[in-house]
C-alpha positions in Angstrom: 0.1 -0.2 0.0 3.0 2.5 0.8 4.5 1.6 -2.5 1.3 2.4 -4.2 0.8 5.7 -2.8 4.1 6.6 -3.4 3.8 5.6 -7.0 0.7 7.8 -7.3 2.4 10.8 -5.5 5.4 10.6 -7.8 2.5 11.0 -10.8 1.2 14.0 -9.3 1.8 17.4 -10.8 3.0 18.6 -14.2 5.8 17.5 -16.1 8.6 20.1 -16.7 9.8 20.1 -20.4 13.4 21.0 -20.6 14.1 24.0 -23.1 16.5 24.3 -26.3 19.3 25.3 -23.8 19.4 22.2 -22.4 19.3 23.3 -18.9 17.3 21.5 -16.0 16.8 23.2 -12.7 16.5 20.8 -9.9 15.8 21.8 -6.4 16.5 19.2 -3.2 15.1 19.4 0.1 14.6 16.7 2.8 11.4 15.3 1.3 11.4 16.3 -2.3 13.1 16.6 -5.7 11.5 19.2 -7.7 10.6 18.7 -10.7 9.3 15.3 -9.8 8.6 15.0 -13.4 10.7 16.3 -16.3 11.2 15.4 -19.9 14.2 16.1 -22.4 15.6 15.3 -25.6 18.3 12.6 -26.0 22.0 14.1 -26.0 23.8 16.7 -23.6 22.0 18.0 -20.6 22.8 20.2 -17.9 21.6 20.1 -14.3 21.6 22.8 -12.0 21.1 21.3 -8.3 20.2 23.4 -5.5 19.9 22.3 -2.3 17.1 24.1 -0.4 16.9 21.8 2.5 18.5 21.6 5.9 20.7 18.8 5.4 23.3 18.0 3.2 22.2 15.9 -0.2 23.3 14.8 -3.7 21.3 14.0 -7.2 22.0 10.6 -8.7 20.6 10.0 -11.7 19.5 6.2 -12.8 18.5 4.0 -15.2 17.3 0.6 -14.6 18.9 0.8 -11.1 22.2 1.5 -12.4 23.6 4.9 -11.5 24.8 6.8 -14.7 25.9 10.1 -13.2 25.5 12.0 -9.5 26.7 15.1 -8.0 29.0 15.1 -5.1 27.3 16.1 -1.7 25.8 19.3 -2.0 25.5 21.4 1.6 22.7 23.5 2.4 22.3 26.6 0.3 24.7 25.6 -2.2 24.7 24.6 -5.8 26.0 21.9 -8.3 26.2 21.6 -12.0 25.7 18.2 -13.5 26.7 17.6 -16.9 25.2 14.5 -18.6 24.7 13.0 -22.0 21.6 10.6 -21.9 20.3 8.3 -24.3 16.2 7.9 -24.6 15.0 6.0 -21.3 13.2 6.7 -18.2 15.7 7.6 -15.5 15.2 8.2 -11.8 16.2 11.3 -10.0 17.3 10.8 -6.4 18.6 12.0 -3.5 20.6 9.0 -2.1 22.1 10.2 1.1 20.5 8.6 4.3 17.2 7.7 3.4 16.1 10.5 1.3 14.6 8.3 -1.4 12.5 6.5 1.0 11.1 9.7 2.2 10.2 10.9 -1.2 13.3 12.8 -2.5 13.1 11.6 -6.0 11.4 12.1 -9.5 11.7 11.0 -12.9 13.3 12.3 -16.1 12.2 10.9 -19.3 14.3 11.3 -22.2 12.7 10.9 -25.9 
């Protein structure tokens, strides 16, 4: 039941499309990765990741449970850039420090 609830919550809201500049702004906090749903074209992408939380977070991009790219830990109030080149697929964006992902700090990045 908890997994079903999390799946429904992850699907709430709108999908943010990455513009022609190939830059996606991502914010992190203790319980959220925003946007929770994003769409981009295959190829180069820059994620500008800001930690708005009170604790240190990171951002890991994974496909099928395998990490593709990640930031270093980001201190509260700090920003990190993550440059990636992604082929088509449905990626998980998650903060993996402590139990962030279990608490809802994840989103999806669909590359089509």
